[in-house]
Chimera marker file (.cmm) of the C-alpha trace (Angstrom):
<marker_set name="trace">
<marker id="1" x="24.759" y="-14.528" z="30.435" r="1" g="1" b="0" radius="0.5"/>
<marker id="2" x="22.337" y="-13.271" z="27.810" r="1" g="1" b="0" radius="0.5"/>
<marker id="3" x="23.454" y="-12.323" z="24.370" r="1" g="1" b="0" radius="0.5"/>
<marker id="4" x="21.898" y="-9.229" z="22.872" r="1" g="1" b="0" radius="0.5"/>
<marker id="5" x="20.425" y="-9.967" z="19.482" r="1" g="1" b="0" radius="0.5"/>
<marker id="6" x="20.956" y="-7.500" z="16.720" r="1" g="1" b="0" radius="0.5"/>
<marker id="7" x="17.930" y="-6.732" z="14.569" r="1" g="1" b="0" radius="0.5"/>
<marker id="8" x="17.931" y="-8.336" z="11.148" r="1" g="1" b="0" radius="0.5"/>
<marker id="9" x="19.223" y="-5.936" z="8.514" r="1" g="1" b="0" radius="0.5"/>
<marker id="10" x="17.491" y="-5.559" z="5.221" r="1" g="1" b="0" radius="0.5"/>
<marker id="11" x="19.666" y="-6.252" z="2.152" r="1" g="1" b="0" radius="0.5"/>
<marker id="12" x="19.680" y="-2.593" z="1.190" r="1" g="1" b="0" radius="0.5"/>
<marker id="13" x="20.830" y="-1.382" z="4.588" r="1" g="1" b="0" radius="0.5"/>
<marker id="14" x="19.115" y="1.197" z="6.691" r="1" g="1" b="0" radius="0.5"/>
<marker id="15" x="16.683" y="2.981" z="4.420" r="1" g="1" b="0" radius="0.5"/>
<marker id="16" x="15.064" y="5.194" z="7.012" r="1" g="1" b="0" radius="0.5"/>
<marker id="17" x="17.743" y="7.353" z="8.613" r="1" g="1" b="0" radius="0.5"/>
<marker id="18" x="16.272" y="9.836" z="11.079" r="1" g="1" b="0" radius="0.5"/>
<marker id="19" x="17.745" y="12.893" z="9.345" r="1" g="1" b="0" radius="0.5"/>
<marker id="20" x="15.994" y="12.091" z="6.054" r="1" g="1" b="0" radius="0.5"/>
<marker id="21" x="12.399" y="11.874" z="7.152" r="1" g="1" b="0" radius="0.5"/>
<marker id="22" x="9.612" y="12.221" z="4.658" r="1" g="1" b="0" radius="0.5"/>
<marker id="23" x="6.459" y="14.075" z="5.635" r="1" g="1" b="0" radius="0.5"/>
<marker id="24" x="3.177" y="12.224" z="5.979" r="1" g="1" b="0" radius="0.5"/>
<marker id="25" x="1.079" y="12.953" z="2.899" r="1" g="1" b="0" radius="0.5"/>
<marker id="26" x="-2.618" y="13.565" z="3.453" r="1" g="1" b="0" radius="0.5"/>
<marker id="27" x="-3.598" y="12.186" z="0.031" r="1" g="1" b="0" radius="0.5"/>
<marker id="28" x="-2.225" y="8.724" z="0.876" r="1" g="1" b="0" radius="0.5"/>
<marker id="29" x="-3.316" y="5.941" z="3.203" r="1" g="1" b="0" radius="0.5"/>
<marker id="30" x="-0.131" y="4.023" z="4.152" r="1" g="1" b="0" radius="0.5"/>
<marker id="31" x="-2.181" y="0.954" z="5.095" r="1" g="1" b="0" radius="0.5"/>
<marker id="32" x="-3.194" y="0.591" z="1.439" r="1" g="1" b="0" radius="0.5"/>
<marker id="33" x="0.473" y="0.330" z="0.451" r="1" g="1" b="0" radius="0.5"/>
<marker id="34" x="0.957" y="-2.443" z="2.997" r="1" g="1" b="0" radius="0.5"/>
<marker id="35" x="-2.142" y="-4.263" z="1.770" r="1" g="1" b="0" radius="0.5"/>
<marker id="36" x="-1.109" y="-3.920" z="-1.867" r="1" g="1" b="0" radius="0.5"/>
<marker id="37" x="2.619" y="-4.752" z="-1.565" r="1" g="1" b="0" radius="0.5"/>
<marker id="38" x="2.938" y="-6.476" z="1.793" r="1" g="1" b="0" radius="0.5"/>
<marker id="39" x="5.592" y="-5.828" z="4.428" r="1" g="1" b="0" radius="0.5"/>
<marker id="40" x="8.372" y="-4.874" z="2.044" r="1" g="1" b="0" radius="0.5"/>
<marker id="41" x="10.971" y="-2.149" z="1.606" r="1" g="1" b="0" radius="0.5"/>
<marker id="42" x="9.701" y="1.217" z="0.413" r="1" g="1" b="0" radius="0.5"/>
<marker id="43" x="11.681" y="4.203" z="-0.852" r="1" g="1" b="0" radius="0.5"/>
<marker id="44" x="9.053" y="6.286" z="0.996" r="1" g="1" b="0" radius="0.5"/>
<marker id="45" x="8.432" y="4.217" z="4.131" r="1" g="1" b="0" radius="0.5"/>
<marker id="46" x="6.358" y="6.947" z="5.812" r="1" g="1" b="0" radius="0.5"/>
<marker id="47" x="3.623" y="6.794" z="3.178" r="1" g="1" b="0" radius="0.5"/>
<marker id="48" x="4.368" y="3.224" z="2.010" r="1" g="1" b="0" radius="0.5"/>
<marker id="49" x="5.076" y="4.383" z="-1.560" r="1" g="1" b="0" radius="0.5"/>
<marker id="50" x="7.599" y="3.154" z="-4.128" r="1" g="1" b="0" radius="0.5"/>
<marker id="51" x="8.318" y="-0.471" z="-3.141" r="1" g="1" b="0" radius="0.5"/>
<marker id="52" x="11.925" y="-1.464" z="-3.877" r="1" g="1" b="0" radius="0.5"/>
<marker id="53" x="12.041" y="-5.184" z="-3.131" r="1" g="1" b="0" radius="0.5"/>
<marker id="54" x="12.287" y="-6.619" z="-6.678" r="1" g="1" b="0" radius="0.5"/>
<marker id="55" x="14.077" y="-5.469" z="-9.833" r="1" g="1" b="0" radius="0.5"/>
<marker id="56" x="10.760" y="-4.671" z="-11.537" r="1" g="1" b="0" radius="0.5"/>
<marker id="57" x="9.533" y="-2.602" z="-8.624" r="1" g="1" b="0" radius="0.5"/>
<marker id="58" x="12.863" y="-0.774" z="-8.392" r="1" g="1" b="0" radius="0.5"/>
<marker id="59" x="12.561" y="0.275" z="-12.051" r="1" g="1" b="0" radius="0.5"/>
<marker id="60" x="8.917" y="1.234" z="-11.576" r="1" g="1" b="0" radius="0.5"/>
<marker id="61" x="9.734" y="3.317" z="-8.487" r="1" g="1" b="0" radius="0.5"/>
<marker id="62" x="12.472" y="5.105" z="-10.449" r="1" g="1" b="0" radius="0.5"/>
<marker id="63" x="10.046" y="5.825" z="-13.286" r="1" g="1" b="0" radius="0.5"/>
<marker id="64" x="7.236" y="7.024" z="-11.025" r="1" g="1" b="0" radius="0.5"/>
<marker id="65" x="9.314" y="9.392" z="-8.894" r="1" g="1" b="0" radius="0.5"/>
<marker id="66" x="10.477" y="11.111" z="-12.084" r="1" g="1" b="0" radius="0.5"/>
<marker id="67" x="6.946" y="11.832" z="-13.286" r="1" g="1" b="0" radius="0.5"/>
<marker id="68" x="6.239" y="15.516" z="-12.623" r="1" g="1" b="0" radius="0.5"/>
<marker id="69" x="2.878" y="14.962" z="-10.915" r="1" g="1" b="0" radius="0.5"/>
<marker id="70" x="4.410" y="12.434" z="-8.485" r="1" g="1" b="0" radius="0.5"/>
<marker id="71" x="7.578" y="14.437" z="-7.858" r="1" g="1" b="0" radius="0.5"/>
<marker id="72" x="5.520" y="17.548" z="-7.075" r="1" g="1" b="0" radius="0.5"/>
<marker id="73" x="4.110" y="15.863" z="-3.968" r="1" g="1" b="0" radius="0.5"/>
<marker id="74" x="7.525" y="15.954" z="-2.266" r="1" g="1" b="0" radius="0.5"/>
<marker id="75" x="10.046" y="18.619" z="-1.355" r="1" g="1" b="0" radius="0.5"/>
<marker id="76" x="13.381" y="18.667" z="-3.196" r="1" g="1" b="0" radius="0.5"/>
<marker id="77" x="15.091" y="17.092" z="-0.186" r="1" g="1" b="0" radius="0.5"/>
<marker id="78" x="12.506" y="14.333" z="0.057" r="1" g="1" b="0" radius="0.5"/>
<marker id="79" x="12.873" y="13.569" z="-3.668" r="1" g="1" b="0" radius="0.5"/>
<marker id="80" x="16.652" y="13.304" z="-3.230" r="1" g="1" b="0" radius="0.5"/>
<marker id="81" x="16.150" y="10.923" z="-0.312" r="1" g="1" b="0" radius="0.5"/>
<marker id="82" x="13.693" y="8.748" z="-2.258" r="1" g="1" b="0" radius="0.5"/>
<marker id="83" x="15.928" y="8.656" z="-5.338" r="1" g="1" b="0" radius="0.5"/>
<marker id="84" x="18.943" y="7.831" z="-3.191" r="1" g="1" b="0" radius="0.5"/>
<marker id="85" x="17.103" y="4.901" z="-1.629" r="1" g="1" b="0" radius="0.5"/>
<marker id="86" x="16.044" y="3.635" z="-5.057" r="1" g="1" b="0" radius="0.5"/>
<marker id="87" x="19.624" y="3.953" z="-6.378" r="1" g="1" b="0" radius="0.5"/>
<marker id="88" x="20.941" y="2.094" z="-3.339" r="1" g="1" b="0" radius="0.5"/>
<marker id="89" x="18.434" y="-0.741" z="-3.837" r="1" g="1" b="0" radius="0.5"/>
<marker id="90" x="19.297" y="-0.892" z="-7.546" r="1" g="1" b="0" radius="0.5"/>
<marker id="91" x="23.004" y="-1.111" z="-6.766" r="1" g="1" b="0" radius="0.5"/>
<marker id="92" x="22.501" y="-3.915" z="-4.251" r="1" g="1" b="0" radius="0.5"/>
<marker id="93" x="20.350" y="-5.904" z="-6.692" r="1" g="1" b="0" radius="0.5"/>
<marker id="94" x="22.461" y="-4.962" z="-9.734" r="1" g="1" b="0" radius="0.5"/>
<marker id="95" x="19.573" y="-3.301" z="-11.540" r="1" g="1" b="0" radius="0.5"/>
<marker id="96" x="20.349" y="-0.801" z="-14.303" r="1" g="1" b="0" radius="0.5"/>
<marker id="97" x="18.133" y="2.252" z="-13.922" r="1" g="1" b="0" radius="0.5"/>
<marker id="98" x="16.882" y="3.949" z="-17.087" r="1" g="1" b="0" radius="0.5"/>
<marker id="99" x="17.763" y="7.564" z="-17.819" r="1" g="1" b="0" radius="0.5"/>
<marker id="100" x="14.972" y="9.610" z="-16.189" r="1" g="1" b="0" radius="0.5"/>
<marker id="101" x="15.047" y="12.332" z="-18.860" r="1" g="1" b="0" radius="0.5"/>
<marker id="102" x="14.449" y="9.790" z="-21.618" r="1" g="1" b="0" radius="0.5"/>
<marker id="103" x="11.544" y="8.335" z="-19.663" r="1" g="1" b="0" radius="0.5"/>
<marker id="104" x="9.940" y="11.748" z="-19.090" r="1" g="1" b="0" radius="0.5"/>
<marker id="105" x="10.243" y="12.575" z="-22.807" r="1" g="1" b="0" radius="0.5"/>
<marker id="106" x="8.710" y="9.228" z="-23.750" r="1" g="1" b="0" radius="0.5"/>
<marker id="107" x="5.763" y="9.839" z="-21.407" r="1" g="1" b="0" radius="0.5"/>
<marker id="108" x="5.213" y="13.307" z="-22.907" r="1" g="1" b="0" radius="0.5"/>
<marker id="109" x="5.126" y="11.843" z="-26.420" r="1" g="1" b="0" radius="0.5"/>
<marker id="110" x="2.707" y="9.113" z="-25.371" r="1" g="1" b="0" radius="0.5"/>
<marker id="111" x="0.370" y="11.587" z="-23.686" r="1" g="1" b="0" radius="0.5"/>
<marker id="112" x="0.309" y="13.806" z="-26.795" r="1" g="1" b="0" radius="0.5"/>
<marker id="113" x="-0.841" y="10.863" z="-28.914" r="1" g="1" b="0" radius="0.5"/>
<marker id="114" x="-3.977" y="10.405" z="-26.773" r="1" g="1" b="0" radius="0.5"/>
<link id1="1" id2="2" r="1" g="1" b="0" radius="0.2"/>
<link id1="2" id2="3" r="1" g="1" b="0" radius="0.2"/>
<link id1="3" id2="4" r="1" g="1" b="0" radius="0.2"/>
<link id1="4" id2="5" r="1" g="1" b="0" radius="0.2"/>
<link id1="5" id2="6" r="1" g="1" b="0" radius="0.2"/>
<link id1="6" id2="7" r="1" g="1" b="0" radius="0.2"/>
<link id1="7" id2="8" r="1" g="1" b="0" radius="0.2"/>
<link id1="8" id2="9" r="1" g="1" b="0" radius="0.2"/>
<link id1="9" id2="10" r="1" g="1" b="0" radius="0.2"/>
<link id1="10" id2="11" r="1" g="1" b="0" radius="0.2"/>
<link id1="11" id2="12" r="1" g="1" b="0" radius="0.2"/>
<link id1="12" id2="13" r="1" g="1" b="0" radius="0.2"/>
<link id1="13" id2="14" r="1" g="1" b="0" radius="0.2"/>
<link id1="14" id2="15" r="1" g="1" b="0" radius="0.2"/>
<link id1="15" id2="16" r="1" g="1" b="0" radius="0.2"/>
<link id1="16" id2="17" r="1" g="1" b="0" radius="0.2"/>
<link id1="17" id2="18" r="1" g="1" b="0" radius="0.2"/>
<link id1="18" id2="19" r="1" g="1" b="0" radius="0.2"/>
<link id1="19" id2="20" r="1" g="1" b="0" radius="0.2"/>
<link id1="20" id2="21" r="1" g="1" b="0" radius="0.2"/>
<link id1="21" id2="22" r="1" g="1" b="0" radius="0.2"/>
<link id1="22" id2="23" r="1" g="1" b="0" radius="0.2"/>
<link id1="23" id2="24" r="1" g="1" b="0" radius="0.2"/>
<link id1="24" id2="25" r="1" g="1" b="0" radius="0.2"/>
<link id1="25" id2="26" r="1" g="1" b="0" radius="0.2"/>
<link id1="26" id2="27" r="1" g="1" b="0" radius="0.2"/>
<link id1="27" id2="28" r="1" g="1" b="0" radius="0.2"/>
<link id1="28" id2="29" r="1" g="1" b="0" radius="0.2"/>
<link id1="29" id2="30" r="1" g="1" b="0" radius="0.2"/>
<link id1="30" id2="31" r="1" g="1" b="0" radius="0.2"/>
<link id1="31" id2="32" r="1" g="1" b="0" radius="0.2"/>
<link id1="32" id2="33" r="1" g="1" b="0" radius="0.2"/>
<link id1="33" id2="34" r="1" g="1" b="0" radius="0.2"/>
<link id1="34" id2="35" r="1" g="1" b="0" radius="0.2"/>
<link id1="35" id2="36" r="1" g="1" b="0" radius="0.2"/>
<link id1="36" id2="37" r="1" g="1" b="0" radius="0.2"/>
<link id1="37" id2="38" r="1" g="1" b="0" radius="0.2"/>
<link id1="38" id2="39" r="1" g="1" b="0" radius="0.2"/>
<link id1="39" id2="40" r="1" g="1" b="0" radius="0.2"/>
<link id1="40" id2="41" r="1" g="1" b="0" radius="0.2"/>
<link id1="41" id2="42" r="1" g="1" b="0" radius="0.2"/>
<link id1="42" id2="43" r="1" g="1" b="0" radius="0.2"/>
<link id1="43" id2="44" r="1" g="1" b="0" radius="0.2"/>
<link id1="44" id2="45" r="1" g="1" b="0" radius="0.2"/>
<link id1="45" id2="46" r="1" g="1" b="0" radius="0.2"/>
<link id1="46" id2="47" r="1" g="1" b="0" radius="0.2"/>
<link id1="47" id2="48" r="1" g="1" b="0" radius="0.2"/>
<link id1="48" id2="49" r="1" g="1" b="0" radius="0.2"/>
<link id1="49" id2="50" r="1" g="1" b="0" radius="0.2"/>
<link id1="50" id2="51" r="1" g="1" b="0" radius="0.2"/>
<link id1="51" id2="52" r="1" g="1" b="0" radius="0.2"/>
<link id1="52" id2="53" r="1" g="1" b="0" radius="0.2"/>
<link id1="53" id2="54" r="1" g="1" b="0" radius="0.2"/>
<link id1="54" id2="55" r="1" g="1" b="0" radius="0.2"/>
<link id1="55" id2="56" r="1" g="1" b="0" radius="0.2"/>
<link id1="56" id2="57" r="1" g="1" b="0" radius="0.2"/>
<link id1="57" id2="58" r="1" g="1" b="0" radius="0.2"/>
<link id1="58" id2="59" r="1" g="1" b="0" radius="0.2"/>
<link id1="59" id2="60" r="1" g="1" b="0" radius="0.2"/>
<link id1="60" id2="61" r="1" g="1" b="0" radius="0.2"/>
<link id1="61" id2="62" r="1" g="1" b="0" radius="0.2"/>
<link id1="62" id2="63" r="1" g="1" b="0" radius="0.2"/>
<link id1="63" id2="64" r="1" g="1" b="0" radius="0.2"/>
<link id1="64" id2="65" r="1" g="1" b="0" radius="0.2"/>
<link id1="65" id2="66" r="1" g="1" b="0" radius="0.2"/>
<link id1="66" id2="67" r="1" g="1" b="0" radius="0.2"/>
<link id1="67" id2="68" r="1" g="1" b="0" radius="0.2"/>
<link id1="68" id2="69" r="1" g="1" b="0" radius="0.2"/>
<link id1="69" id2="70" r="1" g="1" b="0" radius="0.2"/>
<link id1="70" id2="71" r="1" g="1" b="0" radius="0.2"/>
<link id1="71" id2="72" r="1" g="1" b="0" radius="0.2"/>
<link id1="72" id2="73" r="1" g="1" b="0" radius="0.2"/>
<link id1="73" id2="74" r="1" g="1" b="0" radius="0.2"/>
<link id1="74" id2="75" r="1" g="1" b="0" radius="0.2"/>
<link id1="75" id2="76" r="1" g="1" b="0" radius="0.2"/>
<link id1="76" id2="77" r="1" g="1" b="0" radius="0.2"/>
<link id1="77" id2="78" r="1" g="1" b="0" radius="0.2"/>
<link id1="78" id2="79" r="1" g="1" b="0" radius="0.2"/>
<link id1="79" id2="80" r="1" g="1" b="0" radius="0.2"/>
<link id1="80" id2="81" r="1" g="1" b="0" radius="0.2"/>
<link id1="81" id2="82" r="1" g="1" b="0" radius="0.2"/>
<link id1="82" id2="83" r="1" g="1" b="0" radius="0.2"/>
<link id1="83" id2="84" r="1" g="1" b="0" radius="0.2"/>
<link id1="84" id2="85" r="1" g="1" b="0" radius="0.2"/>
<link id1="85" id2="86" r="1" g="1" b="0" radius="0.2"/>
<link id1="86" id2="87" r="1" g="1" b="0" radius="0.2"/>
<link id1="87" id2="88" r="1" g="1" b="0" radius="0.2"/>
<link id1="88" id2="89" r="1" g="1" b="0" radius="0.2"/>
<link id1="89" id2="90" r="1" g="1" b="0" radius="0.2"/>
<link id1="90" id2="91" r="1" g="1" b="0" radius="0.2"/>
<link id1="91" id2="92" r="1" g="1" b="0" radius="0.2"/>
<link id1="92" id2="93" r="1" g="1" b="0" radius="0.2"/>
<link id1="93" id2="94" r="1" g="1" b="0" radius="0.2"/>
<link id1="94" id2="95" r="1" g="1" b="0" radius="0.2"/>
<link id1="95" id2="96" r="1" g="1" b="0" radius="0.2"/>
<link id1="96" id2="97" r="1" g="1" b="0" radius="0.2"/>
<link id1="97" id2="98" r="1" g="1" b="0" radius="0.2"/>
<link id1="98" id2="99" r="1" g="1" b="0" radius="0.2"/>
<link id1="99" id2="100" r="1" g="1" b="0" radius="0.2"/>
<link id1="100" id2="101" r="1" g="1" b="0" radius="0.2"/>
<link id1="101" id2="102" r="1" g="1" b="0" radius="0.2"/>
<link id1="102" id2="103" r="1" g="1" b="0" radius="0.2"/>
<link id1="103" id2="104" r="1" g="1" b="0" radius="0.2"/>
<link id1="104" id2="105" r="1" g="1" b="0" radius="0.2"/>
<link id1="105" id2="106" r="1" g="1" b="0" radius="0.2"/>
<link id1="106" id2="107" r="1" g="1" b="0" radius="0.2"/>
<link id1="107" id2="108" r="1" g="1" b="0" radius="0.2"/>
<link id1="108" id2="109" r="1" g="1" b="0" radius="0.2"/>
<link id1="109" id2="110" r="1" g="1" b="0" radius="0.2"/>
<link id1="110" id2="111" r="1" g="1" b="0" radius="0.2"/>
<link id1="111" id2="112" r="1" g="1" b="0" radius="0.2"/>
<link id1="112" id2="113" r="1" g="1" b="0" radius="0.2"/>
<link id1="113" id2="114" r="1" g="1" b="0" radius="0.2"/>
</marker_set>
């Protein structure tokens, strides 16, 4: 009698449900994300963007998806999906996410100084 093996589950759970697919961006080469970050969890697994495997990367992903030029590359539904995946990873790893509005204001102030 053979026993069916269940696939190993990532610590964040299923991050790629079929109903929340993200479109393939033409300005991105997913292979570069794999080469840069390795085989890890991504909030955008289609394009291999926003790695969420460490607390630092979770915070960085949260910051980057809230930058207007990055957010503009996704539909509203895709942004919600990405942010939901980041929040889920942060909850699992007990990472406090910064307020996105404060971050956006800080970035605006820093850009004005340049």
